[in-house]
Steps between C-alpha positions, in 0.01 A plus 500: 500500500624846411437778749573871461751636750727802536754300293251446216344165429612227742442135415403308822567130509307456831179675389284262706626679810353830384153383598608428858358739759829536665656650179187682391490674841833672421315703234345695801818519711719800413882473457520809723428465867238775488265543204473821296152566653669561836823655378502706184879434439442127500440258208218258433699245299421156648676197636353301211662726243823471691475119519454475123795729462726288722387191304606665178839575641535146619454391146824700408723322753734252337420163656421143394136405440442354850632798687337740257153350553544497875620863505217616279215353701663617816527851356134508406390390845770671713260759645192293562561505876515879516224653717285797420691826477821302441771565759270704728289188529801281538618683816165419653495141366837444667363639825166306499592177315876485539575440125603711211364493139774253384397249773130551424564456129705189565199342678267604224694327220486171687121507549206411274463604148805723470724203582325280247530767225870538579544117472309483171749765372788263559630666818509354854309727742757427771769662283290812468449493877881473557560796271256707713665385814842598365625142517550442127799602282252708282371697808748787440336578167177589681592566861848657480611859495513581124263237368226460244242614748691820580597569143134505399331666801734799492472553125123436498422731795732781407400512131126485596534849672683636200854487642815390293632149542873486444539126421333228287330229712508273198859569429603439860291177524672366194835532684400239747561123442473175694780257467557191713273606775649851518354835410747708304499861376711607208443873540746772619486783746388724214198273435397529870550876523175598327302268715658638809424853390142421426457311829645779697273759327190291565578423864584866580161601350328262740686635801309826556319606814161509328538168320613317816228664709240381257639148498509499884132607509395229263701245702332619820152473338571157366637380823185606689288313254723186507466483873132424447528324166841339461418368152462855364865478415441227240240701324578731200529877553140569404361244735720608785402867446131399530571309820690790649222745421269282722740535788450826694861559579636395157239704313589816695863472397403434136276804495793706632723364218232581243461855638874562550468506875827327605667382811763731650856393424677520832831329401621443143866428474769239407707345773804268499419140437410319828282225660144576373323342795700699754442819306131440469474432875693820579286717272171342619589586860593850404188563280235266649197664328654509154522269198855379429653381172864397471656402170840368382638732238733349235536786263875526516589131505763388255370251244810293490383144530661331204839335533751492217318208338168684493344289775232662701614563862331645801674813621552619853318776670709821472537802726293703247173316608265708701174458697227754432287590796157651461279594795154622428226646727144393410230759480 
């Protein structure tokens, strides 16, 4: 089946999966944490569009037929475990259910019809599960630092709001290969430079006081709703919004967002990298009536994870990493 994507027509080998609710749901989950209806600077491109894009990039990786089929179906399904409102929902999912979207997705591919369809496509569901759990040699292509997922989501999001992308996702994907159970990259520092520049521009644009305040408000509203209806996290954005509007506390926050009545930003600053739990405890004690959000900033990391043979390597944390502390006072 051929499907139209941001790369043009993409031929899908696993078209039976498109009818599955888990994949169809991604058409109503935005790639951005917060939808454009609640933040004018955001984008409404979807996780489904992104999943098809990552599938297309997987088709460009040089690999044998078995690895290629496994990588392609894993790429198409890599986000099926994502909750509503993407990483905002994931924070709450971790708190309530104690698993992330990779773990949730790994369970989904082993259950019911999805697993059957994967098997009919000549792929073992347990191999897809292992990729999601980062236990397979192909995992770095989807869950690494510069990977197919990242190559597509940065390009898709940034271009959707009219900003310039300084690299070719397709060109970069074609520089990856799989040989003898190893992921290799044949590119150079110059090939990576455009991706680094675009990534930095995007992440800097997301790190504004207003943007983070709006995301914190949505997170607060969703958490209130999830305390009463834990399964709201597994709905799509539209369904989750409807449920939140039925919750008095959540609806009040959403109406504030819609009318540009925002929480007061009390603290908004980067700090040296440290233990997140200790920092959260310290800030919670200091600001007991506020909403806290702490993020790990990686903007200045060196992307130097290929050895002299082009083999993909994990790289150590550097002194340039930062934590970003946000403290917000509800209205």
